[in-house]
C-alpha positions in Angstrom: 15.4 7.1 -9.8 15.3 6.0 -13.4 18.2 4.4 -15.3 19.8 5.8 -18.2 17.4 4.0 -20.8 14.3 5.4 -19.0 13.1 2.2 -17.3 12.7 2.2 -13.5 15.4 -0.1 -11.8 14.0 -3.4 -10.4 12.6 -3.5 -6.9 13.5 -6.2 -4.1 13.5 -6.7 -0.7 16.1 -8.9 1.2 15.8 -10.2 4.6 18.3 -11.5 7.0 17.4 -13.5 10.3 19.9 -14.1 13.0 18.4 -16.5 15.6 20.1 -18.3 18.2 20.1 -22.1 17.5 19.8 -24.1 20.9 21.8 -27.3 20.9 20.6 -30.3 22.8 23.1 -30.2 25.2 24.6 -33.5 24.5 27.9 -32.1 23.9 29.7 -30.9 27.4 31.7 -28.3 25.5 28.4 -26.7 24.6 27.0 -26.5 28.1 27.5 -23.7 30.7 26.4 -23.2 34.3 24.2 -20.6 35.4 25.3 -19.7 38.8 22.1 -18.2 40.0 20.0 -21.3 39.7 22.8 -23.9 39.3 21.0 -25.6 36.4 22.9 -26.7 33.1 21.9 -24.7 30.1 22.6 -25.1 26.3 24.8 -22.6 24.7 23.3 -20.7 21.7 25.2 -20.4 18.3 23.7 -18.0 15.7 22.1 -19.2 12.6 21.8 -16.9 9.8 19.0 -17.1 7.2 18.8 -14.7 4.1 15.8 -14.7 1.8 15.1 -12.4 -1.1 11.9 -11.2 -2.6 11.4 -9.8 -6.0 9.1 -9.9 -9.0 10.2 -13.4 -9.8 9.0 -14.8 -6.6 6.3 -12.3 -5.5 3.1 -11.2 -7.1 2.1 -7.3 -6.8 -0.3 -6.9 -4.0 -4.1 -6.2 -4.8 -4.6 -2.7 -3.3 -8.4 -2.4 -3.5 -11.2 -5.0 -3.2 -11.2 -8.2 -5.2 -13.7 -7.9 -8.1 -16.4 -9.9 -6.6 -16.4 -8.3 -3.3 -18.8 -5.3 -2.4 -17.9 -2.1 -0.6 -19.2 -2.2 3.0 -18.6 0.3 5.8 -15.9 -1.2 8.1 -16.4 -1.9 11.9 -15.2 0.7 14.2 -11.4 0.2 14.7 -11.0 -1.9 11.3 -8.5 0.0 9.3 -8.4 -2.2 6.2 -9.5 -1.1 3.0 -13.2 -1.6 2.6 -14.1 0.5 -0.3 -16.6 2.5 1.6 -16.2 5.8 3.6 -18.5 7.3 6.1 -20.4 9.2 3.2 -20.4 6.6 0.6 -18.2 4.7 -1.6 -14.5 5.4 -2.2 -13.1 5.9 -5.8 -11.3 2.7 -7.0 -7.6 2.8 -6.0 -4.9 2.8 -8.7 -3.9 -1.0 -9.0 -0.4 -2.3 -9.9 2.8 -0.3 -10.3 5.9 0.1 -8.1 3.9 0.4 -4.7 1.8 -2.6 -5.5 5.0 -4.5 -6.0 6.7 -3.4 -3.0 3.6 -4.2 -0.9 3.6 -7.7 -2.4 7.2 -8.0 -1.3 6.4 -7.0 2.3 3.5 -9.3 2.5 5.6 -12.2 1.2 8.3 -11.5 3.6 6.0 -11.3 6.6 4.5 -14.6 5.8 7.9 -16.1 5.4 9.0 -14.6 8.6 5.9 -16.0 10.5 6.8 -19.5 9.0 10.4 -19.3 9.7 9.9 -17.9 13.4 7.2 -20.7 13.9 9.8 -23.2 13.1 12.4 -21.8 15.6 9.7 -21.8 18.4 8.7 -25.3 17.8 12.2 -26.4 17.9 13.1 -24.6 21.1 9.8 -26.1 22.5 10.9 -29.7 21.4 14.5 -29.2 23.0 13.3 -27.6 26.2 13.1 -29.9 29.3 9.5 -30.7 30.5 8.3 -28.4 33.1 7.3 -30.3 36.3 4.7 -29.1 39.0 7.6 -28.9 41.6 9.6 -26.8 39.1 6.8 -24.4 39.0 6.4 -24.3 42.7 9.9 -23.5 43.1 9.7 -20.6 40.5 6.8 -19.1 42.1 8.6 -19.1 45.5 11.8 -17.5 44.1 9.6 -14.6 42.7 8.1 -13.6 46.2 
């Protein structure tokens, strides 16, 4: 909807992550016992991270092909924009505008999410106890 002065309202995208943050188990108050396998586990606390994406920190997405790329017929199963249809070149898409800005926000949010979750995974791997061959054998025997 347009505002009273005829200008479109500013667009933005806000993202909130709520991820368990595992402690290293050094504090006994943070530990709990799992009765099924009698192992000590770290208790999770929730870390909330908020990010905002708008025109000040995200460029509008390019919808079509960059100027130096020629249209080619895509491989079967490739649904990205190629500039070519089965029967010849497609008309150039309209660039810019509100949808290009929103797509830019989503692209930036996806990249930020990938970076953030990679950090979380790497932190969890660093805190996890090493898995031994004996532990793997015990797990396999339990599954049978």
